[in-house]
Steps between C-alpha positions, in 0.01 A plus 500: 500500500798380704412733779804467718646751262284753683723646774207547736451124521848362463602371844340198657517219752616181337669225690783360295588136502388421857615144510413267217244631254166325488532518121748226419426483126423753229166669526262333252438687180122504516462720810328521737412127475804294607520238226826320436525560126748687289416743223607428146531773238551503128804727480603750234877534539519814287245712681446680828161537665440841653227481764345811653214503749296818484248644739382855429848601389445519126672837457811352663459182298508685168832660592632165619413327171667777303820456697492122449452540124800731490710257703417202274710633211426201274468234772203265487243545776132448567299733721241373747307764693272359769252767603323457832168672424640851458260790455743741331425389141769237456353429155722784375785248501351309207499802272855618576661156552315248279775242559418479872295204624259679732300289745225699673402310812146564628628542857821586681676164525797634689856523380619140541199343330514745210873435448436124497232562240757675279763230555259231378420703187864543395766264369818705516822360642516802730235710668528866591263605779438873509291738700298736278669795672850406384712633216785296344830643386592444138749209539307322776376189316817432303715512815264289711449232236872477435572446869224239541628298203858507629402385853251211465443448876361849548126468558418867568685816406416836657634832364594819679173685564497877525235739628358755258758748632797271444540382860577134553220273618614221729363227279745221593457378854557221748206289607304694764545446869327655804753786486380593152216694661755735654779485242304442178536677167325821603462470874578800717824352633622407153428851372661663803801266516529350149844345555428317824610133489148354534360701209808426290455130567135519394537731198746304293532743212677736742790252481510508121791665320255629239655291222520130584202262519455354849296218647229612743209348689223671304435784257201723445223380273458853363743378235649153481608266220415134565613183323207282393691179587528627856124556509443143377716379786372727779143585404305817443443783745309413816154639432419526868699825488249740348770765466833568677773254605419240235835579338692434824322167534577408136869585535519292816354198326741553210799495735372188677502320163854610423423792267693822548340840556724773359504877543654665190582868563613578144146479361250759620131567509313803632211426731239761582423379850136438582365547148265208558474470876425868563174462306358312803742586775285372785445160341867494402604547861265226617614254231863577577461406864291192417777380270761563767309274734456232232873498430573479872253214545620310192860471613450488878616182665225333700704532820464879478120512468478701824631800304191524279282710736791737566570548130132541418460766769814682395389506136157631600654789692737577214215494249312759705793743495568440129140584413519811717827615343359453150205721581708779659861492376635772731866429425591658164679283249831609349459672164561286192725569208367511141363176362704353212322553172509152342178591318307519827367844425173544311376753749511286811758468770494185700536625857321729739823653631643813352752769582318757707726780593756295687861470401555720199146632526533619861335837550272473199124524527374144469189465285296181488258520208221243463256452212236230459634376165696614196227450242487711187400855586609831642570389860771254385673771295464741792665274760778400259594865452491572873688186602788569265480875446542644850830664589724207598707726726199576720259208463519123516183377334372147453181369342285207609223380269240228497419240239298585192193302398533255210280713273704815552801626309808574709747787491797360691697548178518870592762409761737321262696819441545571872705348780214503750249226434166449673461244776197279439265388777270246330239520776443866416256467210190649345253235613347541845568202725510527879758226534730628225461862606597411857813330370584811299448711812737282703770505231477877466518536877814286503662721237419817694643358823806376316578811300365780723432748219466871565206535260251242379345615172213286373326501164160355400226380734602145595862583580392821670270330748717196586822698526362790703340263750838328530674837546243596764580185697872568457458854632316368804760243605816582304803695612446789259222658297459462127323777310217390271423644157229360273439589135150463356552415133125462485254366754271199539208677667289514184445244225702209639297337777150480643370792708560311825857405412571848369375649828721261697806591292418868534495479880827305502661773290361770729661328796830460315477864391515600866824312566668585167735797506443612140251392236605571143235574237609497135257768383310798639166328431612190687603710800154660508334159486719357779452800726141604429306217337649199681649681805808278510706774665489877541627697204800629697631143523464428127777609266444525125800359315424428138648204316822529306629304203786493256290608202782535248413175314146632447613845385702330225249226419414649158828355372330158534199598291369226273667204671205406723252523213726279292500228765119514509464511122308828513554782249545863600153601377328296775417685821652329806320558831667322790451438868805405709468329836409192701191305398325530836149621593607843625633590152148449357600369157138413430426870473783524247343226289147636534621846401690351205181330377306828521778685320506243218122508474510878453799478260457173308754594234776591745825305470582445866657239728458490877811365674511341846856526629527303823388176658330376812235287662218624275661429164283204404188677623583815303583307184159334521332835572663668200365224279154544651520867403589399143848650524711197409618672177582827673664399831854366550626361831874570503595373849778662698758697304808600700623769264190721508654796309484259207118497544450872554699582187214370282201557726255769381291522821563372853187407694444439871162383630576431868252524786773601744857626452785666681717666238487274192845448353365414155365855464833654603689279257263570212519875562880480492475307172261764352202264488152654555314377809137425585430385854228462759464733797676271750730611780806693387401497132352849533833633626668365189248622244463844656214748506226525238646645182409867499452512123166317514168669559427470874128547436486160329633320806335363812653394832533132583380471860707187561839630396466875529663532159326679214383276216277573203161350435667197336684409821853612422712811552779644289781577745834672466689177438242238403140389484324412825182289506271366768580173671324185380330688215574331163292753311706790639817313411382442142400866465837609632680277250290644218591851610871416506489351151300781339629808685733758351855368447662818633293476818601135551868576447489793744342275764772238447777762529355629827483146635860422407631821657294433813641152570853610413473773760311313773606135491876504474667225706759741642222708654348188658830395657559853630156513662540162669850581625364825643222311677740246651735775613216682675391181675849440636535860616170464682621184674826664599314795652260267681785298645671819619195685626288207610207603279204268509303658220595399148652797326327397180160556658578872488447712190807552284499875561530447877815295447670745265520238221422562137207307361569222247345713228742782579795263508395341172449841341847609602652182361311528170617858463859388557468218245351730238778754545 
C-alpha cells in the first residue's frame, strides 16, 4: 500500500523546509481534525503489534504472514490485518491464520486511516508496519527488537529493503526537495547517473556501509518498526494522505519531537514492488501525485505561496506522462534474478518480470504462455508440462495464469517440483466483467511490451481472447512481431451461454482466428468442429496436437487397491461408479443422478455407491437434487482429491455425462488405470472411445442423427474402448451401466486392455513436448524466411505439403516408433 515503492511513481516535487514550517507542533493524533489532544494507550511491554493493510493483495499477504510467523521464533506478537474492502477473498486468512485479527472494512479507507485503525486496536510496546507484498528474513524481528530496546530514543527503525531479485531499494532518504523530481529514487537521471552528488545526497542508504545503523530523515513505510511511546508523543499518521508519502510526513514529525529515525542495513526484507498499487495503477498514480502536493502544501512557508500554481501544473504534466508510460511501457526492464524461497512458493511468483531470453537465455526462443486459471483439470496439467518440459537449451518459457474462483480447486501444487512458477494476474479470472477484463488486458499488454516474446501461446477462452487482442495491438505498434498460437482445450460455443452471447463469442473467435498464426485442436473431432461446424479458421490453419500426460502413476495404481474403499468404509463387494470433475452445469451431473436412480430402480438389490469426486459452484444444488431423487443412501460427495490414482485404484466404472468436452482427462486417466468407461457423446469423447465395437450385431443398431455415432435402440453404443451414450439421456446412461455390469467378463477385460494400450501409445507427455517444440521451430523458421524474403503472406496459411514439412501426425508417429524401439 505504500506506493512510493513502485518505481514508476517514485520521484516527485516536494519543497523541503522552505523557511519555518507552518506546523510548529506535533500533528494531532485524531487526523484530519486538528485537536490538541494526545493519545493514551494501555501498553503490553512483552508484545509486538504487527499491522498490515491489505487491498486486493491476499495472495501476497498469505506469503507475508508465513514469513512473519517464521521470523517470530518464540517472540510474542499480535497480528492486525486491516482489509480495505478487497474482492480477492480475504476471508481465506481466517482459515489459515486463526490468530490474526482481521478487520474487513466496508470501503477503502486508504492506507493511513487503516494503519491508525490497527494502532488503536493493539497494545504492544512496538509496532511493525508491513506491506502485504513483503517477506521477512528469519532473524528480522529479534534483531530489530533488540536494537530498539538498546536505543530508547529511536522512534522509527527501517530495515534494508530488497527487490524480489535481490537489488537494493532506496528506502532511506532525505526529505524531498524540488530536485527530487529529477534526482529521485527511480528518476531517469538517478538511473542513468546513480552516483551523482545530488542523488547520493537524496538517497541516504547509498552512503551506508551495509553494516552500521545510521540516522536518516525518513524510511519507507513498506516496512518500519515504530515505538508506541513515540506515537503517543507525535500522533498517528495524517489521514489526509490517502496513500503515499504519509511515512515521510510521520518521520518528519518524529524528528521534530526529538525522536530518531534509523536505517538498519543488517536486517532485511524483500518487497515485491507494486503488489498492491499495481491492482489500480491509474488511481495509484493519481493518489501519488495528490499526496505529493499535500506534503508540499503542508510544509510550505506562507511566504512561498506563489509556488503553488507552478508545482500544481508541474505535477499535472508529470501525472499525464506517468499514466502514459504505465499503459505502454516501451522501455524493457532489466531481467530479475530468482526470488528467494522463504516459503513464498505455493505456485505463485510475486512479480510480472521474468527472464526472457536475455543474458544467459540470449538466442533462445522466448515463449509467453497464458492460461485463464490453474483450476483442477487437463489444461492446468498441460501448461505445467509445457512450461517446464521444453528443451531448456532452445526455449525460454514462462507461464502467466489468472485467479481461480472460490468454488474451484486449484492445481498450482503441480509446480512445486519445478523451478519455473506461474505468474498470477488476479484480474484474469473466470467471471465476465468489463472493468476487470480491461484491467487484465492492460496488464497483459504491459507484459508483452516489456518481455517481447517470440511466440505467445494462449490456452482456454478467456486468456485466448484477452491475450491475442493485446498481441494484435502490440504487432500494430511494437518494434517486432509476436507469433500467436491458441490451443482449444474445449470451446464455449455450446452449452455455456445464451444463443446471443454464444453467437457473439463465436464471431469474436472467428476474428481472432484470422489473426492467429496457428490454432491447436486437441482431437480430430475438435478440429472438424472448429473448421467445419463453427468455421473458426480454415482446416489448413488448425493443427491437431493431442494432449500428453505422465501416466505412470495411473499404470501402477493397482498397487493402491483397497485404500480408497477403506477410507470410505466400503467393502470390496460394493460396486463403485464414480464421476470425476468440476461441479458445474456443463458437466451435467443431474443426468448422472437421474441415470443412477433409473439403474437402482431396475436393479433394486444391487450393492452400489455413486461417487462424486470434485467440487464447485453447484455442490449444494446437486446435494439437494440427489436427495430429491432418493439417492442419499447411494451417493457420496468426496470433494477434491489430489492423488487421483488413489481413487481409480478402487473404482469399478468411470462415468462422464458432459454436454460439451474437449478431450476429457478423467477418461484418459481411468483408461490408464484399467477402469471401464461410460461417457456421453460430447466433443473429443468419441476419439477416445473409438469406433463401434465390431463384435456386436450391426443390424440391431440405429444411427443417432445428432452425433453421427451408431447407438442401439437403448441409446448407447459399445465401442472399442468404452460405452458411449447419448447426451442428456438418463435412460441411455442407465441402460449402458446395466450392460457394463451384466456383460461377459472376458469382453469387458478385452475392452479395458485396448483402452490402456491406446492411451499409453497416444498420450505420452514426451510426444506432446516433441510436437509443440516442432510447431515452435516451424514458426520461427517461417519468421526468419519472411524477414529475409519480405513475405507478406503467413507461411502457416499454406498447406503443410507445400512447405515441405511433416504433419504433426507423421512427427508423432515417428517419435512413438522411436520410443517403442
